[in-house]
C-alpha positions as CSV (number, residue, x, y, z in Angstrom):
1,M,-7.7,-6.3,-38.4
2,K,-4.3,-7.9,-38.8
3,H,-3.0,-5.4,-36.2
4,L,-5.4,-6.5,-33.6
5,L,-4.0,-10.0,-33.1
6,P,-0.6,-8.9,-31.7
7,I,-2.4,-6.5,-29.4
8,A,-4.8,-9.3,-28.2
9,L,-1.9,-11.7,-27.7
10,A,0.1,-9.1,-25.7
11,T,-2.9,-8.4,-23.6
12,M,-3.4,-12.1,-22.9
13,A,0.2,-12.5,-22.0
14,F,0.1,-9.6,-19.6
15,S,-3.0,-10.8,-17.9
16,M,-1.5,-14.3,-17.4
17,A,1.7,-12.9,-15.7
18,A,2.3,-14.3,-12.3
19,D,1.6,-12.3,-9.2
20,S,4.6,-11.1,-7.3
21,P,5.4,-13.0,-4.1
22,F,4.4,-11.8,-0.7
23,A,7.8,-10.5,0.2
24,C,9.1,-7.0,0.5
25,N,11.7,-6.1,-2.1
26,L,13.9,-3.9,0.1
27,R,16.3,-3.3,-2.9
28,A,13.5,-1.4,-4.7
29,L,14.5,1.6,-2.6
30,E,17.9,3.2,-2.5
31,P,19.6,2.9,0.9
32,A,18.8,6.4,2.0
33,A,15.1,6.1,1.0
34,R,14.9,2.7,2.6
35,K,16.3,4.0,5.8
36,R,13.8,7.0,5.8
37,H,10.9,4.7,4.9
38,F,11.5,2.3,7.8
39,D,13.1,4.6,10.4
40,V,11.1,7.8,9.9
41,L,8.0,7.4,7.8
42,S,6.7,4.0,9.1
43,P,7.0,5.0,12.8
44,A,5.4,8.4,12.1
45,L,2.5,6.7,10.3
46,V,2.0,4.4,13.2
47,A,2.0,7.3,15.6
48,A,-0.5,9.2,13.4
49,K,-3.1,6.4,13.3
50,K,-6.4,7.5,14.8
51,S,-8.4,4.3,14.0
52,L,-8.2,0.9,12.4
53,R,-11.0,-0.8,10.5
54,E,-10.7,-4.4,9.3
55,L,-11.8,-4.9,5.7
56,P,-12.5,-8.3,4.0
57,N,-9.2,-8.0,2.0
58,G,-7.1,-5.7,4.2
59,Y,-7.3,-2.8,6.5
60,E,-8.3,0.9,6.6
61,I,-6.3,3.3,8.8
62,G,-8.0,6.5,9.9
63,L,-5.6,9.4,9.9
64,P,-5.5,13.1,10.9
65,D,-6.7,15.4,8.1
66,D,-3.8,17.9,7.9
67,P,-1.2,18.8,5.3
68,A,1.7,17.3,7.2
69,T,-0.1,13.9,7.5
70,V,-1.0,13.9,3.8
71,K,2.6,14.6,2.8
72,L,3.9,11.9,5.2
73,V,1.4,9.3,3.9
74,S,2.0,10.2,0.3
75,E,5.7,9.6,0.7
76,W,5.1,6.3,2.6
77,I,2.8,5.1,-0.1
78,W,5.4,5.8,-2.8
79,G,8.0,3.6,-0.9
80,E,5.5,0.9,-0.1
81,H,4.3,0.7,-3.7
82,L,7.9,0.1,-4.8
83,C,8.9,-2.5,-2.2
84,C,5.5,-4.3,-1.9
85,P,3.9,-4.3,-5.4
86,F,1.2,-6.8,-4.4
87,F,-0.6,-4.1,-2.3
88,D,-3.6,-2.1,-3.5
89,I,-3.1,1.2,-1.8
90,D,-5.7,4.0,-1.6
91,L,-5.6,7.3,0.1
92,H,-9.2,8.3,0.6
93,Y,-11.0,11.5,1.6
94,E,-14.6,11.1,2.5
95,R,-17.0,13.7,1.3
96,E,-18.4,16.4,3.5
97,G,-15.3,16.5,5.8
98,G,-15.6,12.9,6.7
99,G,-11.9,12.4,7.1
100,L,-8.8,10.8,5.7
101,S,-8.0,7.1,5.5
102,L,-5.3,4.9,4.1
103,R,-6.5,1.5,2.7
104,L,-4.1,-1.4,2.3
105,T,-5.8,-4.2,0.5
106,G,-5.0,-6.8,-2.2
107,R,-5.5,-10.4,-3.4
108,E,-6.0,-13.4,-1.2
109,G,-3.3,-13.6,1.5
110,V,-2.5,-9.9,1.6
111,K,-4.5,-9.3,4.7
112,A,-2.5,-12.0,6.6
113,F,0.7,-10.5,5.3
114,I,-0.2,-7.0,6.5
115,R,-1.1,-8.4,9.9
116,S,2.2,-10.2,10.3
117,D,4.4,-7.5,8.7
118,F,2.9,-4.5,10.4
119,K,2.6,-5.7,14.0
120,R,3.0,-2.2,15.4
121,M,0.0,-1.0,13.4
122,F,-2.1,-4.2,13.9
123,P,-1.4,-5.5,17.4
124,E,-3.0,-8.9,18.3
């Protein structure tokens, strides 16, 4: 029983930690990875977009269901997760061949950040 108190306190402290600000941490990626993320992967993701669906807390991007796109999106997710830790990012396959989608969501304010930061993906 005496061992449970430190665990409970650590859990409470972790859950009370402040959310990260809505700002990309460009230093989270090494210079070469950052350049690839913004100059290669992001434009390729924009070009691959088949559809866009607005969600209550973000967006869902429909993508081609092929190995090259899955590889591209997986690498893009890795970089985005490092520089924008406030995103919830899901790569989703629908059952029965329903397709591939990328979901960018998060807490209150994330949707507006996505809209302003990804103008090429989300034109007005």
